[in-house]
N, C-alpha and C positions, 0 to 999 in steps of 0.2 A: 620367599621374596618374590614380589610380583614385578616382573620386567615386561609386562604386556605393553605393546606399543599403543600410541594414540591412533584411533581409527578415524580416517577422514576420507572425503571424496577426492578423486583426481579428475579435474575437468580443465581441458585446454592447458595442461601443464601446471595448473595451480592446485595446491592442496587446500581443501575447504572443510572447515569444521562447523557443525551445527548440532542442535539438541537431538537426542536419540533415545534408544532403549537400552537396558542393561544387557551385558554379556556375562553369562555364568560359566564358572569352572565346573565341569561335570563331576570332578573328583570329590568336591566338597560343597557344591552349590553356592559358593561365594561369588560376589560380583567382582569381576576383574577389569571391567571397562564399559564403555558405551559405544553403540554404533549409530551413526547419524542416519536420518531417514530423509530420502530425497523428496523435494517438492516438484510440482510441474515445471517451475522455473529452472531448477537444477537439470531436469531432463532435457529441456529445450536447449539450454546452454551446452550440454553434452552432445546433443545431436548436431548443433551447428559447429561445434569444435571438431567432431569426428568427420564431418563433411569437409571442412577446411584441411584437416590433417590428412585425409585420404588423397587429396589432390597433390599434396607435398610428397607423401610417402610413395604413391604409385609411380611417380616420376623419378624417384631416386634409384640409382643403379642397384641391381640385386646384390652385388658384392658389398656395397656400402650398407644396405639393409642388413645383410648377414653379419657384417662387422659390429653393428650396434647390438644386434640380438645376442651375439656371442659374448660381447662385453658384459651385457646384463647377466648372462649365465655365470661368467667369472665372478661377478659381484655377489651373486647368490651363493656360490660355492664358498666364497670367503666369509659370508655371513651365516653359514648353514647352522651353526649352533644357536645363534640368536633367533633365527627363524623357527628352528625346530622347537625351542622352548616355548615360543608364543603359540605354536600349533598345539602342543601338548596341553598348555593351559586352557585353550578354548575348546579343543575337540576331544581330548582325553587319551588319545593313543600314546604309546610309550615314546620316550625320547628317541630310542633307536629307530622306531618305525617312522617318527616324524622326520628324523634326519634323512632316512632313506627316501621319504616322499620328496623332500626338497631336491635331493640329488637326481631322482627320477624326473622331476619337473625340468631340471636343467638339461638332462639328456633329451627329453622330448623337444624342447625349444631348440637345442643345438642341432638336432637332426633336421628339423624343419628349416632352420636358418640356412644350412648348407644345401638342402634339397631345393630350396627356393631359387637357387642359382641354376637349377636344372629343370625348370618348368617348361619343357620343350613343346613346341608346336610341331606341325608336319608340313612338308612340301609334297604335294600329290602330283605324280606324273600326268602330263596332259599333251595335247597336240602342240606342234611348233607355234610360237606366238601367244600361247596361253599358259598362265601359271595359276594354280590353285594352292592357296596357303591357308593353313589352320593355325590360328593364334589362340593362346590362353591368356586371358586378361583378368585382373583382380575384380571380384564381383562388386566391391564397393564397401559401404559401411556395414559392419557386422554387429548384430545384437546378440550377446552371449550370456547365458544363464547357467550358473554352476551351483552344485549342491554343497552341503556342509561336511560330507564325510572325508573329502580330500581338499583342504583349504588352499593348497598351493598347486598340486599337480593337476587337478581338474581345470582350474583357470589356465595353467601353463599349456595344456593341450590346445585350447581354443586360441589363446593369444599367439602361441607359436605358429599354428596353421594360418591364422588370419594375416599376421604380419609378414610371414615368409612369402605369402602369395601377393603381397602388396596392398592388402586391405587395411582400413582402420577399424577400430573395435570399441564398442561400449560394453564393458563387462559389468553385469549385475551379479555380484557374488553373494554368498549366503550370509544372512544377518547373524546367525548363531556362531559362525566361525569366520570372521572377516579378516583376521590379521594376516593370513597367508597371502591373500590377494593384495592387501596393502603393501606388504613387503616385496612381493613380486613387482608391483607397479613402481615402487621406489627404486628398485634395481634398474628398471628400464629408464626412468627419468634420469637417474644418476649416470646411466650409460650414454646419454645424449639423444634419446628418442625425441623427435620433434613434437611440440605441443599438439594435442588433439588426436594423435595417432592411437593412443591408448587412453581411454577414459574409464573411471571406476566409480560406480554408484552402489548404494544400498537403499533399501526401503521396502514399501509394501509391494509384495510380488505381483499381485493382480494389477495394481496401478501401473507399475513399471513395465510389465510385459505388454499390457494393452497400449500404452503410450508408444513404446519403442517399435513393437511389431507393426502397428498400424501406420506408423509415420512413413511418408514417401522417401525419406532419405535412407532408411534402412533397407538393404538389399538382400540380406541373408540372416536367418535366425538359427542359432545353434544352442541346444539345450541338453543338459544332463540332469536326470531326475526321475521321478516316478512316471509310470505309464499313464496314469490318470491325468496328471498335469501336462505331460507331453502331448497327449491327444488334444487337449484344449488349446495349447499353443499352436500345434500343427494346423488345427482347424482355423484358428484366427489368421495364421499366415497364409493359408490357402485362399481365404477370402480376398487377400490382397496380392495374390499371385507371387508370394515370396517363397523361394526355396528354403528348405530346412535340413538340419542335421539333428537327428533325434537319437540320443543314447539313453535308453530307458531301462526300466527294472529288469531283473533277471531272477532266476531261481535254479541255480546251476546244479545239474545232475552229475554224479560221479558213478561210473559203471566199473565195478571190480569183477573181472572175469575169473573163471575157475583156475586159469593157468597163472594168475598173478600171485606174488608173495603177499599174503594178507597183512603180515606185520609191517612190511615196508610200505605197502599202499596206505595203511592206516596212519603211519607216522608222517609220510609225505603229505597226505591229505590234511591232517589236523594241523600240521605246521603251516600249511597254506591258510587254514581257517583262522589262525592267530592274527593274521594281518588285519589291523584295524578292528580287532574284536569281532570279525565277521560282518562289519558294517561296510560291505563292499558289494557292488552289483554283480561281481563275478565270483563271489565267495562260494566254495564248495559246500553244498547244503543237503541235497537229497542223495543219499548213498544207496545204490542198488547193487547188492553184493550176492554173488553166486552162493547158493545154499551149501555147496561143498566146503566152502572156506568161511562161511558166515560167522560161526562161533569164534573162530580164531580172530577174525577181523574185529568183532565186538570186544573181545577181551583185550586186544591191543589198543583199541580206542579208550577203554576204561583205564588201562595202565597209563596212557598218555595224558588223558584228561584230568585225572586225579592229582597230577603233579603241577598243573598250571596255577601260577600265582596271579591273583587278580587284585588290583589296587590302583593307587595314584600312579599315573604314567611317569611321573618325575622320579620314582624310586627305581633303582637299578635292578632289583630282584623281581620286579613286576613284568609279566609277559603279556597281559592284556589289561588295558586301562578300563575306565568306566565306559558304558555306552553314552552317547552324546547328550541325550535328553530324556526326560521322564517318560515321554511317549514311547520310547523304545523299551524301557523297563516294563511298562504296563502291557505292551503288545507281547513281549516275550513271556511274561507270566501267564497271560491268557492262552497263548499257544501251547505252552507246556501242559497246563491244566486240561485243555481240550484234547490233546493227544493222549493223555492218560485215561480220559474217559473212553477213548476209542481202543484202548488195550495196549498202548505203548508202555514201555518200562524205562525208568531212569537208569542210565549207566553211570553217569556222574553229573553233578551240579543239579540244576532244576529250579532253584528259588532265588529271588533277589537277596543279596547280602544285606545284613542289618547296618544301620548307621547312615551318616550323611553321604551324599553322592549317589550316582546312578550305576552302582556296581552290580553286575549280573555275572554269575560264575560261568565258566566254560562248561557247556551242557551237551551231553550226548544222550539221545533217546534211541532205543532199539525197538524192533518189531512195530514200526510206525505204519499204520495202514494209509492208503492213498486218500481215504476219506477225512483224515485229520486236517484241521485248518492250516497247520504249519506246512503241510505238503501241497497246499493249493495257493497260499499267499506267502510272499517272500518274508522270512523272519527278520532279516537285516540285523543280525546280532550273533553272539557266540553260541549258536544252536545247530547241532548236527543231527540229522534224521536218517536212521538206518533201516532198510527193509530187505528181506531176502528175495531172491529171484531164482528161477530154475534154469534159465538160459539167457543168452544175449538178446534174443528177439523180445522176450518179455521185458528185459531191462530197457531196451530202446523204445518199446511201446510206452512204457511208463514215463520214461524221460521226456518223450515227445508229447505227452498227454496234455501238458499245460500250454497256455497261449504264449508263454515266454520262450525266447530263444537267443539269449545273449552268449553265455559261455557254457561249455561242457568239458568234462574230464573223463578219462578212462585209464584203466591199468590192465595191460595184457602183454604177453610175449608173442602172440600170434599175429603174423602179418595178415592172415585172412580176417581175423577179428578187427584189426586196425583199419583195414580197407572198408569193412562193413560199417564200422562206426563213423568213419570219415564221410561216407556217402549217405548214411541214413539218419544220423543225428541232426535234428533241426536247430542248429546254433550258428552264430556268426563266427565263433572262435572255439576251436577244439584243441585241447592239450592232452597228449597221450603219454603216460608215465611221468608226468611232472605237473606243476601247478601254476605255470606262467601262461596266462591267456594271451598276452600280446607284449611285444617289445616296440621300441620306437620305430623300427623299420617296417613293421607290419601293420596292416589296417585293423582297426578295432571298431566293432559295432555289432548290432544284433539283427535278428529276423523276427517275423511275426510281431507280437506286441512289445518286443524289446527294441523296436525302433527301426530306422533306416538312415542311410548315409554312413560314412565312415570317418573316423579320426585316426591319425597316424598313417605312416607309410605314404607312398606316392598317391594312393587312392584318396587318403584323407586330405592331402594338400590340394588335390584337384577340385575338391568340393568347394574351395574358396575362390574358384575361378569360374568364368563362363567362357564358352567357346565361340570364337568368331571365325567365319569362313570368308576369305577374301579371294575373289576370282578376277584376275587381271588379264585383259587381252591387249596385246600391242596393236597400235594403229599403223597402217601403211605396210 
């Protein structure tokens, strides 16, 4: 039964429907809805609405802003099952993972809402009769671009940060998976958010990004997506002197030291890889395992991977759903074939499953050389690549060899190794002995080609503000 919602724009508090393009269910390739495509008029209306909404929202008391945001979170929690079902239909992840995504999005917004009441400035000591004050002010209208892999929680990061800081926002969400953003926006309008503070559009990415980024009303650009597109948008923003937050691609290494329990490390790692079928920018992918425990680690991965059930995310017995589109299937098939030519061996999985839908099995490859395509380009799917190393220095060198630096993981019982990893791994987020790269309270983002700026934590919230220094001397 298709309970997929009607997809519309939100502009100045009004829901707008127009002709669009089909939305496919990746589990069976059936059409479940249509997504409208914005015209230049829609974008101009959204820009004017966001400008008007900003002047209302920035002058509202932080406590009142937090109240509205928290009310929206409460509504999403009440609607979690409905929202999760829509996300599973459009994106493919399991219902359990979709439900967890909605609740995580609520946590992100709630943290930002409360922290927005603590966006403190500074009072700097000075001579008598002089006062130096540092203020943090909302930057203005934000243009936000979010990807298809997390239809609700990725928009929630940007909406939460922008609104908590006192900004208004135009959200351009992914056309392939629009329902999460629509249902998030509905929660905010139902919670009493003033018109124009949050606007939602879909359409041609190149047209929308050029229109919004180049427009003088937009004061900040925030983007989550591929490194290639991120560089284009950052370059465009730089020509107009616009600050940006870029959360770009990754290719997360996992370093398993000789003192780690290989069976436990394999289980924890692969459980983390199940999230969204590996279609996550922080998914553990390149495993550098000490040779002393390598065979045990590979055997544990085989035992785990062979039990993974792949299918329609609506089924309770399924652990990973389909990948989101046919491009991912084609890329994964090509990467596996390439790795085998370079001498890798299949531990489990390896080929697209027959029948309708974009189903790719949970796949583990061992003995993968660094020359293989999958070791250089992010697979973005249920593909794990294992290579032996002789020591931690070799592992760190191989982990740092790529231009990406978003998330990294490691398993060790050694404080010395943990210190070395934390100081030498070139990543924005490092998790040791677990697979959670960031929580609501901590900043999230990358280094090198994985972007700059941060989302989450006080650091993320501050990116939606600018700093004003006020120096006041008394007369007389």
